[in-house]
C-alpha positions as CSV (number, residue, x, y, z in Angstrom):
1,M,-29.8,9.4,-97.7
2,K,-28.8,13.0,-98.2
3,N,-32.2,14.2,-97.0
4,L,-31.9,11.9,-93.9
5,I,-28.6,13.4,-92.9
6,K,-30.0,17.0,-93.4
7,S,-33.1,16.1,-91.3
8,F,-30.9,14.6,-88.6
9,R,-28.7,17.7,-88.4
10,L,-31.8,20.0,-88.4
11,T,-33.3,17.9,-85.6
12,L,-30.1,18.3,-83.5
13,V,-30.1,22.0,-84.1
14,F,-33.7,22.4,-82.9
15,C,-33.1,20.1,-79.9
16,A,-30.1,22.2,-78.9
17,F,-32.1,25.4,-79.4
18,F,-35.2,24.3,-77.4
19,A,-33.3,22.4,-74.7
20,I,-30.7,25.1,-74.1
21,C,-31.4,28.5,-75.7
22,Y,-35.1,28.6,-75.0
23,V,-34.7,27.6,-71.4
24,L,-31.8,30.1,-71.0
25,V,-34.0,32.9,-72.4
26,L,-36.8,32.0,-69.9
27,W,-34.3,31.9,-67.1
28,I,-32.9,35.3,-68.0
29,F,-36.5,36.7,-68.2
30,A,-37.3,35.3,-64.8
31,Q,-34.2,36.9,-63.3
32,V,-35.0,40.3,-64.7
33,A,-38.8,40.5,-64.7
34,G,-39.9,37.7,-62.3
35,P,-40.8,38.2,-58.7
36,N,-38.0,37.3,-56.3
37,A,-35.5,37.1,-59.2
38,G,-37.1,33.8,-60.4
39,D,-36.5,32.0,-57.1
40,A,-39.2,30.4,-55.0
41,E,-40.6,32.8,-52.3
42,V,-40.4,31.0,-49.0
43,L,-41.8,32.3,-45.8
44,T,-40.0,31.9,-42.4
45,V,-41.2,32.3,-38.9
46,D,-38.6,32.7,-36.2
47,G,-35.9,31.7,-38.6
48,K,-37.6,28.4,-39.6
49,V,-39.0,27.9,-43.2
50,V,-42.7,27.2,-42.9
51,G,-43.7,27.1,-46.6
52,S,-43.7,28.5,-50.0
53,T,-46.1,31.3,-51.1
54,H,-46.8,29.4,-54.3
55,I,-47.8,26.0,-52.9
56,G,-50.8,25.7,-50.6
57,Q,-50.9,23.9,-47.3
58,Q,-53.7,22.1,-45.5
59,F,-55.0,23.9,-42.5
60,T,-57.8,22.2,-40.6
61,Q,-57.8,23.9,-37.2
62,D,-60.5,26.5,-36.5
63,I,-57.9,29.1,-35.5
64,Y,-56.6,29.2,-39.1
65,F,-58.0,30.2,-42.4
66,W,-58.5,27.2,-44.7
67,G,-57.4,27.0,-48.3
68,R,-58.9,25.0,-51.2
69,P,-59.0,21.2,-51.0
70,S,-56.2,19.4,-52.8
71,Y,-56.0,16.2,-54.9
72,A,-52.3,16.4,-55.3
73,G,-51.0,13.2,-53.6
74,D,-51.9,13.3,-50.0
75,G,-52.7,16.9,-50.3
76,Y,-50.5,19.7,-51.7
77,D,-47.8,17.3,-52.8
78,A,-45.9,19.3,-55.4
79,T,-44.4,16.1,-56.9
80,R,-47.9,14.8,-57.7
81,S,-49.6,18.0,-58.8
82,A,-53.0,17.2,-60.5
83,G,-56.7,17.7,-60.3
84,S,-59.2,14.8,-59.8
85,N,-60.2,14.8,-63.5
86,K,-63.7,14.1,-62.3
87,G,-66.5,16.0,-64.1
88,P,-69.5,17.7,-62.6
89,T,-71.7,14.8,-63.6
90,N,-69.5,12.1,-61.8
91,E,-71.6,10.7,-58.9
92,A,-68.5,9.9,-56.8
93,Y,-67.3,13.5,-57.2
94,L,-70.6,15.0,-56.3
95,K,-70.8,12.9,-53.2
96,E,-67.3,14.1,-52.3
97,V,-68.3,17.7,-52.8
98,E,-71.5,17.2,-50.7
99,A,-69.4,15.7,-47.9
100,R,-67.0,18.7,-48.0
101,I,-70.0,21.1,-47.9
102,D,-71.4,19.2,-44.8
103,S,-68.0,19.4,-43.1
104,F,-67.6,23.1,-44.0
105,L,-71.1,23.8,-42.5
106,I,-70.2,22.0,-39.3
107,H,-67.4,24.5,-38.7
108,H,-69.4,27.4,-40.1
109,P,-72.9,26.9,-38.6
110,Y,-73.8,30.6,-39.3
111,L,-73.9,29.8,-43.0
112,N,-76.4,28.0,-45.2
113,R,-75.6,25.7,-48.1
114,A,-76.0,28.4,-50.7
115,E,-73.4,30.6,-48.9
116,V,-70.6,28.1,-49.0
117,P,-68.1,29.3,-51.6
118,A,-67.5,26.7,-54.4
119,E,-63.8,27.1,-54.2
120,M,-63.8,25.9,-50.6
121,V,-65.3,22.6,-51.5
122,T,-63.7,22.0,-54.9
123,A,-60.0,21.5,-55.7
124,S,-58.0,23.6,-58.1
125,G,-56.7,22.1,-61.4
126,S,-53.2,21.8,-60.0
127,G,-54.2,20.8,-56.4
128,L,-51.6,23.3,-55.1
129,D,-53.5,26.6,-55.1
130,P,-52.2,28.7,-52.2
131,D,-54.7,31.5,-52.7
132,I,-58.4,32.0,-52.0
133,T,-60.7,34.8,-53.0
134,P,-61.4,37.6,-50.5
135,A,-65.0,36.4,-50.4
136,S,-63.9,32.9,-49.2
137,A,-61.7,34.5,-46.5
138,Y,-64.5,36.8,-45.3
139,V,-66.8,33.8,-44.9
140,Q,-64.3,32.3,-42.5
141,V,-63.7,35.4,-40.4
142,K,-66.4,34.6,-37.8
143,R,-65.1,31.1,-37.2
144,V,-61.5,32.2,-36.8
145,A,-62.4,35.2,-34.6
146,Q,-64.4,32.9,-32.3
147,A,-61.6,30.3,-32.1
148,R,-59.0,32.9,-31.3
149,H,-61.2,34.9,-29.0
150,L,-60.8,38.0,-31.1
151,S,-63.3,40.5,-32.4
152,E,-64.6,39.9,-36.0
153,E,-63.5,43.4,-36.8
154,T,-59.9,42.7,-35.9
155,V,-59.8,39.5,-38.0
156,K,-61.6,41.2,-40.9
157,A,-59.0,44.0,-40.8
158,L,-56.2,41.4,-41.1
159,V,-58.0,39.9,-44.1
160,D,-58.4,43.4,-45.6
161,Q,-54.6,43.9,-45.3
162,A,-53.9,40.5,-46.8
163,V,-55.9,41.0,-50.0
164,E,-53.5,41.2,-53.0
165,A,-54.5,43.2,-56.0
166,P,-54.3,41.7,-59.6
167,L,-51.0,41.9,-61.3
168,L,-50.6,45.4,-62.7
169,G,-54.2,46.0,-61.6
170,L,-55.3,44.0,-64.7
171,F,-54.3,40.4,-64.7
172,G,-56.2,37.9,-62.5
173,P,-58.6,38.4,-59.6
174,K,-58.0,39.8,-56.1
175,K,-56.7,37.0,-53.9
176,V,-55.6,36.2,-50.4
177,N,-52.6,34.0,-49.8
178,V,-53.7,31.6,-47.0
179,L,-50.2,30.9,-45.5
180,K,-49.3,34.6,-45.4
181,L,-52.6,35.4,-43.7
182,N,-52.2,32.6,-41.1
183,I,-48.7,33.8,-40.3
184,V,-50.0,37.3,-39.7
185,L,-52.7,35.9,-37.5
186,D,-50.2,34.0,-35.4
187,K,-48.0,37.1,-35.1
188,S,-50.9,39.3,-34.0
189,A,-51.7,36.8,-31.2
190,K,-48.3,37.2,-29.6
């Protein structure tokens, strides 16, 4: 019985530590070292919140750059973040990817199948990825330029400005935040 009471007390101490102290340490670290003091970074246009920089959105019009597909709920649903859990040998998954490739090629007739970036037809693990690689953005430049009646050079220059370097120049790949790029595109059209 004596050991049971000690175990119970030790369990309470560890629960308190991990439920309170550990979370507090992480919160303080986010306040000091995290971007935006640990708060979500939201983007506004004309005083209206249009989205978060950390959660993707679905863009389907040709005048916008598109992000990765999403399996989270009905698409980019942060409360249902998840991938499809279907492997590369799953026939249903392969048919879905083939359909996405066909759809992507309809909107990008200047590409062949081999030039379609894999990330543009496969969902990320979270289903919420807000970023694409610069290569995936450059593939879309011609479509966006034609839809907006702009020169490809103008649109490519906006993509060049939107490319974000890896954290501290070391961690992660170069990336383009799709929402930020589309906001810049809309502002340049005004």
